[in-house]
C-alpha positions, -999 to 999 in steps of 0.1 A, spaced: -393 -473 -354 -402 -509 -348 -425 -511 -378 -395 -502 -401 -374 -529 -384 -399 -558 -382 -401 -560 -420 -366 -575 -419 -371 -597 -388 -360 -628 -408 -326 -613 -415 -324 -601 -379 -331 -636 -367 -306 -654 -390 -277 -631 -382 -276 -640 -344 -280 -677 -353 -249 -675 -374 -232 -654 -347 -239 -682 -322 -221 -706 -346 -191 -682 -350 -187 -677 -312 -191 -714 -305 -161 -721 -328 -141 -694 -310 -150 -710 -276 -137 -743 -289 -102 -729 -297 -88 -727 -262 -98 -764 -254 -81 -775 -286 -50 -755 -277 -51 -772 -243 -49 -806 -260 -20 -795 -282 0 -782 -252 -7 -809 -227 -8 -840 -249 9 -830 -281 38 -809 -268 43 -819 -231 29 -855 -235 13 -855 -201 -10 -883 -211 19 -903 -226 46 -903 -199 60 -870 -208 66 -879 -245 51 -854 -270 30 -867 -299 33 -849 -333 3 -868 -345 -19 -852 -318 -5 -818 -327 -13 -822 -364 -47 -837 -360 -57 -811 -333 -41 -783 -354 -63 -794 -384 -93 -793 -362 -84 -758 -351 -81 -747 -387 -114 -763 -395 -132 -746 -366 -116 -713 -377 -128 -717 -413 -163 -728 -401 -164 -699 -377 -153 -675 -404 -181 -688 -427 -206 -683 -399 -192 -648 -393 -195 -638 -430 -231 -650 -431 -238 -631 -399 -224 -600 -414 -244 -604 -446 -277 -608 -429 -269 -581 -404 -262 -556 -432 -293 -567 -452 -314 -559 -421 -296 -527 -410 -292 -512 -445 -328 -519 -456 -340 -506 -423 -320 -474 -428 -332 -471 -464 -369 -473 -454 -363 -449 -425 -346 -424 -446 -374 -425 -472 -400 -421 -445 -382 -391 -430 -379 -375 -464 -415 -381 -471 -424 -366 -437 -403 -335 -445 -420 -331 -478 -454 -330 -460 -443 -304 -434 -458 -270 -437 -435 -240 -443 -439 -231 -406 -427 -266 -395 -398 -266 -419 -386 -232 -405 -390 -245 -370 -366 -274 -376 -343 -254 -400 -328 -268 -432 -295 -277 -416 -311 -297 -389 -333 -316 -413 -303 -325 -435 -285 -338 -404 -314 -359 -394 -319 -375 -428 -281 -382 -431 -261 -384 -399 -289 -393 -375 -302 -422 -396 -266 -435 -400 -262 -435 -362 -295 -454 -358 -285 -478 -386 -252 -484 -368 -270 -490 -335 -292 -517 -351 -262 -534 -368 -242 -534 -335 -272 -547 -315 -279 -576 -339 -243 -588 -337 -231 -574 -305 -256 -586 -279 -254 -623 -290 -216 -623 -295 -207 -606 -263 -233 -623 -242 -220 -657 -254 -184 -648 -247 -194 -637 -212 -216 -666 -204 -198 -693 -225 -163 -682 -215 -172 -681 -178 -188 -716 -180 -157 -730 -198 -134 -715 -171 -155 -730 -143 -154 -763 -161 -116 -761 -162 -113 -751 -126 -137 -733 -104 -110 -710 -91 -105 -696 -126 -142 -687 -129 -143 -671 -95 -112 -650 -103 -127 -637 -136 -161 -631 -119 -144 -609 -93 -134 -585 -120 -169 -581 -135 -184 -558 -108 -156 -533 -113 -161 -533 -150 -199 -530 -148 -196 -500 -123 -171 -484 -147 -193 -488 -177 -224 -475 -160 -204 -444 -147 -190 -435 -181 -223 -441 -200 -242 -419 -176 -217 -391 -182 -215 -395 -220 -252 -402 -228 -266 -366 -224 -238 -353 -246 -248 -372 -277 -280 -350 -282 -259 -319 -277 -234 -332 -303 -261 -336 -329 -274 -301 -322 -239 -287 -328 -238 -307 -361 -271 -291 -371 -255 -256 -366 -225 -265 -388 -248 -278 -415 -270 -247 -413 -241 -224 -417 -227 -245 -446 -261 -246 -463 -266 -208 -460 -232 -201 -474 -235 -224 -504 -270 -211 -512 -259 -175 -507 -224 -177 -522 -230 -148 -546 -241 -124 -518 -212 -134 -496 -188 -127 -524 -206 -95 -535 -203 -80 -500 -168 -95 -495 -180 -113 -464 -158 -144 -469 -138 -136 -438 -169 -131 -417 -185 -163 -428 -153 -182 -423 -153 -169 -387 -189 -179 -383 -183 -214 -396 -152 -218 -375 -171 -209 -344 -198 -235 -352 -172 -261 -361 -152 -254 -330 -183 -259 -308 -189 -292 -326 -153 -303 -322 -152 -292 -285 -183 -313 -277 -169 -342 -297 -136 -340 -279 -153 -340 -245 -171 -372 -255 -140 -389 -269 -119 -378 -239 -143 -395 -216 -145 -426 -238 -107 -427 -241 -104 -431 -203 -126 -462 -204 -106 -485 -227 -72 -482 -208 -89 -487 -174 -107 -517 -186 -75 -530 -202 -57 -526 -168 -85 -546 -151 -83 -573 -178 -45 -576 -176 -47 -578 -138 -73 -605 -141 -50 -624 -165 -21 -621 -140 -45 -633 -112 -55 -663 -133 -18 -672 -139 -11 -667 -102 -40 -689 -91 -31 -715 -117 5 -715 -105 -6 -721 -70 -28 -750 -81 0 -766 -101 24 -764 -71 -3 -780 -50 -7 -808 -75 -44 -801 -79 -45 -816 -114 -41 -783 -133 -18 -784 -163 0 -757 -183 -25 -762 -211 -54 -756 -186 -38 -723 -176 -33 -712 -212 -69 -721 -220 -80 -702 -190 -60 -671 -200 -77 -672 -235 -111 -676 -219 -105 -646 -196 -95 -625 -226 -127 -636 -244 -149 -629 -213 -134 -595 -205 -131 -586 -241 -168 -593 -244 -175 -570 -215 -154 -543 -232 -174 -547 -264 -206 -544 -244 -193 -511 -231 -188 -500 -268 -222 -514 -276 -239 -492 -250 -221 -462 -263 -235 -469 -297 -270 -474 -282 -267 -441 -264 -257 -423 -295 -283 -441 -316 -310 -435 -291 -303 -397 -292 -305 -398 -330 -337 -419 -329 -353 -394 -306 -345 -366 -331 -358 -387 -360 -391 -394 -342 -396 -357 -339 -398 -355 -377 -416 -388 -382 -442 -381 -356 -447 -345 -366 -481 -343 -380 -484 -317 -408 -502 -285 -398 -519 -285 -432 -536 -318 -439 -560 -331 -465 -597 -323 -465 -624 -348 -477 -634 -332 -510 -620 -350 -540 -647 -344 -566 -656 -322 -595 -668 -286 -591 -694 -267 -611 -673 -236 -610 -638 -234 -627 -612 -209 -617 -632 -188 -592 -615 -175 -561 -633 -160 -531 -620 -144 -498 -645 -139 -471 -634 -118 -441 -599 -133 -442 -576 -126 -413 -540 -140 -412 -511 -138 -389 -479 -159 -393 -477 -186 -366 -442 -175 -356 -449 -138 -361 -457 -129 -325 -494 -127 -334 -490 -97 -357 -518 -95 -382 -505 -95 -418 -539 -95 -435 -571 -81 -419 -607 -84 -431 -599 -93 -467 -630 -99 -488 -633 -101 -526 -643 -125 -554 -624 -132 -587 -645 -147 -615 -634 -175 -638 -611 -163 -666 -606 -129 -650 -572 -113 -648 -566 -95 -615 -536 -75 -605 -524 -70 -569 -505 -38 -562 -490 -23 -530 -459 -12 -513 -433 -38 -501 -445 -57 -471 -482 -49 -474 -491 -86 -477 -494 -93 -515 -474 -126 -515 -490 -137 -482 -525 -132 -497 -519 -155 -527 -501 -181 -506 -534 -188 -489 -550 -199 -522 -530 -232 -526 -529 -235 -488 -493 -229 -482 -506 -214 -450 -541 -216 -434 -561 -185 -426 -563 -173 -390 -599 -162 -395 -625 -162 -423 -623 -185 -453 -608 -189 -488 -628 -206 -515 -617 -220 -548 -644 -230 -572 -669 -224 -545 -653 -249 -521 -634 -239 -489 -597 -247 -496 -596 -265 -462 -621 -291 -475 -600 -301 -506 -576 -329 -509 -543 -310 -511 -533 -326 -544 -566 -317 -561 -564 -281 -548 -528 -276 -559 -535 -292 -593 -559 -263 -599 -532 -237 -593 -499 -229 -611 -474 -206 -594 -445 -186 -608 -424 -169 -581 -401 -139 -581 -373 -161 -568 -373 -189 -595 -365 -223 -581 -348 -244 -607 -332 -279 -603 -301 -296 -615 -317 -310 -646 -320 -300 -682 -341 -269 -692 -366 -293 -706 -367 -313 -674 -373 -281 -654 -402 -271 -676 -417 -306 -675 -423 -301 -638 -455 -284 -650 -467 -315 -668 -447 -348 -670 -468 -360 -699 -464 -329 -721 -454 -334 -757 -424 -317 -773 -448 -293 -791 -465 -283 -758 -432 -276 -742 -421 -254 -770 -455 -236 -770 -453 -229 -733 -417 -216 -737 -428 -193 -766 -456 -179 -744 -430 -173 -716 -406 -156 -741 -381 -183 -733 -379 -202 -766 -355 -177 -782 -327 -178 -756 -331 -216 -751 -325 -223 -788 -295 -200 -788 -278 -224 -764 -256 -252 -778 -278 -280 -765 -311 -261 -767 -337 -276 -744 -313 -303 -733 -289 -278 -718 -281 -287 -682 -291 -262 -656 -266 -257 -628 -277 -260 -592 -304 -234 -583 -301 -221 -619 -267 -205 -613 -258 -209 -650 -288 -187 -661 -296 -150 -657 -324 -139 -634 -347 -131 -664 -340 -165 -680 -348 -183 -648 -380 -164 -644 -391 -172 -680 -384 -209 -675 -404 -208 -643 -433 -191 -662 -431 -217 -690 -434 -244 -663 -465 -227 -649 -480 -223 -683 -474 -259 -692 -493 -270 -661 -525 -258 -678 -541 -251 -645 -574 -233 -638 -556 -205 -619 -523 -190 -626 -505 -169 -600 -475 -147 -610 -459 -135 -578 -437 -106 -591 -424 -133 -615 -415 -107 -642 -395 -84 -620 -362 -93 -638 -377 -87 -673 -376 -55 -693 -409 -38 -701 -408 -50 -738 -403 -86 -729 -429 -84 -702 -454 -68 -726 -448 -96 -751 -452 -122 -724 -485 -110 -711 -499 -105 -747 -491 -141 -756 -504 -152 -722 -537 -135 -728 -541 -149 -763 -534 -185 -753 -549 -187 -718 -579 -164 -720 -601 -188 -701 -576 -191 -672 -579 -170 -641 -547 -150 -636 -534 -132 -606 -505 -109 -612 -486 -95 -582 -463 -66 -593 -444 -36 -580 -449 -18 -613 -483 -4 -624 -471 -11 -659 -474 -48 -652 -510 -47 -640 -527 -17 -655 -544 -37 -683 -558 -63 -659 -596 -66 -656 -594 -54 -621 -567 -44 -596 -565 -49 -559 -547 -22 -540 -533 -34 -507 -524 -11 -479 -510 -24 -446 -528 -57 -450 -562 -43 -460 -578 -38 -493 -578 0 -501 -595 -5 -534 -605 -31 -560 -614 -18 -594 -602 -12 -630 -572 10 -637 -594 38 -650 -616 39 -619 -586 36 -596 -570 66 -612 -602 85 -605 -611 73 -570 -580 59 -553 -553 83 -540 -529 55 -531 -530 42 -567 -526 76 -582 -496 83 -560 -480 50 -571 -488 57 -607 -473 92 -606 -441 80 -589 -436 51 -614 -447 60 -649 -434 87 -671 -453 102 -700 -436 80 -726 -443 48 -709 -476 36 -723 -494 3 -716 -479 -31 -714 -495 -65 -716 
């Protein structure tokens, strides 16, 4: 993470410099108080007669040093925050960028809840660690070293008394940190679980309510939250022991300084009440600095645990990376599968697609049909390289998809899914995902092809209607049509409709495909469907059976030669249902 920090080295340098000024002013205060007590109040330098002038002048000096120290402290805080906040901002952007580049497999491995925790809470912990280190090390080291030096300057016995307490404090800090440190990683894992449960329930709220599972989910959340609180309480309990024990040692040291000072005063060693008061203040500063170092190490421990988790994301190389090809191709819209074999990386090696070979010509419309789970969606996900094949090769426009720059490859493909993903934006904004530079006329045309223009115009704000999160304010069919409009607007060489009309009635679906064929007749289209009515008028139809191609032909030929297709046709279509598209 050093490269994200070093950009702000100037702020990180200025902050400790101003902190040195602030602490220096604090270290001057006890010596000034010494003068007020001994010379101003007791008049030890004036035959026992106090001097109000000394009190006033020295008091003004104290006020001046406090003001100057405060100014230094403010500037230190400003530069510390400039460094830490900018560092955190860059780190958060880098993590998010890394997450966007992860493959589906890698995202599933981390889990959504864990990634949210890392981009939010973990970065906050690292940011706090940086802020505490910039200020804390200089401040507390100066109090420790400077305060000890000032005590020794006052009287060597004061310094020795304070130094006797340091070994006990150091042993205590090391002991507690060694106990607490391993628990911070566990704490973040528990927070991951809470975020995962929360994310699942917010995203699946309708299912939870439909199945009246609120009580069950509350119990599940309570368990995850209780685990988090239990771990956090164990950490806080250990930490809570540290402060009182260190306070006891600090107070005992103060008592020891007073006792040593009293002995020296009785022995006429030259010590004064002002010296003793100054020594007590220095002891408080030194031991207070040690206590703050203990808190600093706690922050470092927690921040280090979070930094380790962030590095797992930052250093995670995408499984699917760019190829070298970034040029033009002689072919436009052709797709070829050659002996493709595929198994999901986390699927225990089970083959989902086996020995898949076919070629789709430019401008051809191809349907893919098969029972649920036969591999239809998996097959088309290999075209834009959402996953890489286990064996064989997939070509687009005659080039192996692994050789493409990902941006170039995916610019060639438009996808509309059964589960339509919409964003908290206007309807127009969601459609514009297909093409940021599209004109108003192009947006309307794409919506008309997708049979969405009618219901959009019926809304009070038309295309400027705000879509609720995940499209909750729209019906399933409306969401699908907006997603199809988005795909149409992209004007890609290849369009993939992955059961994206499942929520539409047959009449609307028929009108959609008719408009699509008229306006995009040169575009290669792949239509995945459960209904034969959705694909029967395609140029050719792939029939998938248990991850293999059972047949690839026209509807008429499949009806003659493919038993699987005939069985599906007989089970789905009644005599009065005649062609769609």
